[in-house]
Each structure stands twice: as structure tokens, then as C-alpha cells.
C-alpha positions as CSV (number, residue, x, y, z in Angstrom):
1,X,-114.3,-49.2,-45.4
2,X,-115.6,-45.8,-46.5
3,X,-118.8,-47.3,-47.7
4,X,-119.5,-48.9,-44.3
5,X,-118.8,-45.6,-42.6
6,X,-121.1,-43.7,-45.0
7,X,-123.9,-46.2,-44.3
8,X,-123.4,-46.0,-40.6
9,X,-123.5,-42.2,-40.8
10,X,-126.7,-42.2,-42.8
11,X,-128.3,-44.6,-40.3
12,X,-127.4,-42.6,-37.2
13,X,-128.0,-39.0,-38.3
14,X,-131.1,-37.0,-38.7
15,X,-132.6,-35.7,-41.9
16,X,-129.9,-33.2,-42.5
17,X,-127.2,-35.9,-42.5
18,X,-124.9,-34.1,-40.0
19,X,-126.7,-34.1,-36.6
20,X,-126.4,-37.4,-34.8
21,X,-129.7,-38.7,-33.3
22,X,-129.5,-40.0,-29.8
23,X,-132.5,-42.4,-30.3
24,X,-131.0,-44.0,-33.4
25,X,-127.6,-44.4,-31.8
26,X,-129.3,-45.9,-28.7
27,X,-131.3,-48.3,-30.8
28,X,-128.1,-49.6,-32.5
29,X,-126.2,-49.9,-29.2
30,X,-129.2,-51.6,-27.5
31,X,-129.6,-54.1,-30.4
32,X,-125.9,-54.9,-30.4
33,X,-125.9,-55.4,-26.6
34,X,-128.9,-57.7,-26.9
35,X,-127.3,-59.8,-29.5
36,X,-124.0,-60.0,-27.6
37,X,-125.6,-60.9,-24.3
38,X,-127.8,-63.5,-25.9
39,X,-124.8,-65.1,-27.5
40,X,-122.8,-64.8,-24.3
41,X,-125.5,-66.6,-22.4
42,X,-125.6,-69.5,-24.9
43,X,-121.8,-69.8,-25.3
44,X,-120.5,-69.1,-21.8
45,X,-123.4,-70.3,-19.7
46,X,-124.5,-73.1,-22.0
47,X,-128.1,-71.9,-21.7
48,X,-130.6,-72.8,-24.4
49,X,-131.5,-70.0,-26.8
50,X,-135.1,-68.8,-26.2
51,X,-136.3,-67.3,-29.4
52,X,-139.5,-65.9,-27.8
53,X,-137.6,-63.9,-25.2
54,X,-135.1,-62.7,-27.8
55,X,-137.9,-61.7,-30.2
56,X,-139.7,-59.9,-27.4
57,X,-136.5,-57.9,-26.6
58,X,-135.9,-57.0,-30.3
59,X,-139.6,-56.0,-30.6
60,X,-139.4,-53.7,-27.6
61,X,-136.2,-52.1,-28.9
62,X,-137.7,-51.5,-32.3
63,X,-141.0,-50.2,-30.9
64,X,-139.4,-47.9,-28.5
65,X,-136.9,-46.6,-31.0
66,X,-139.6,-46.1,-33.6
67,X,-141.8,-44.2,-31.2
68,X,-138.8,-42.0,-30.2
69,X,-137.9,-41.2,-33.8
70,X,-141.5,-40.4,-34.5
71,X,-141.8,-38.1,-31.5
72,X,-138.6,-36.3,-32.4
73,X,-139.4,-35.9,-36.1
74,X,-140.7,-32.3,-35.7
75,X,-137.5,-31.3,-33.9
76,X,-135.0,-32.5,-36.5
77,X,-133.2,-29.9,-38.6
78,X,-134.2,-29.7,-42.2
79,X,-131.7,-30.6,-44.9
80,X,-130.2,-27.6,-46.6
């Protein structure tokens, strides 16, 4: 369990490893919500899975998150 928490901390923090990044956390939450809602639509509503719409949503989340991380790069604290 400690390994999973360490990986999660590395994925959600800035370069210094201590400050949490809002963009990275938002990307993770948005991706999880997209996967959950797509699964809910298929299971609960018996809708067919549309891979093009799902792929477009994932691409939008990744593009927006990448642009946000790139824009914030100069504001991140440096590692000590």
C-alpha cells in the first residue's frame, strides 16, 4: 500500500515533491469521472459504448492538463 501512495504522491505533486498541483489532481479526478460515467452509462442505461466520444473526452482532458502543466511550469517550486 505504501508503494501505491508513493506513486500517487509523485504523480500529483510538483517538481519539489511536496506541493500538490491543482492541474494534475484535476486531471486525475476528471479522468476517473469520465471512466466512471462511461461505465455507468453502459451498465445502468444499457447504452452502447462509443469509443470515438470516449477517446475525444480523454484527448481533451490530456490536452487541457498538459497545457495547464506547461503553463504552470515556471511557477513550480524548485527541488531542494
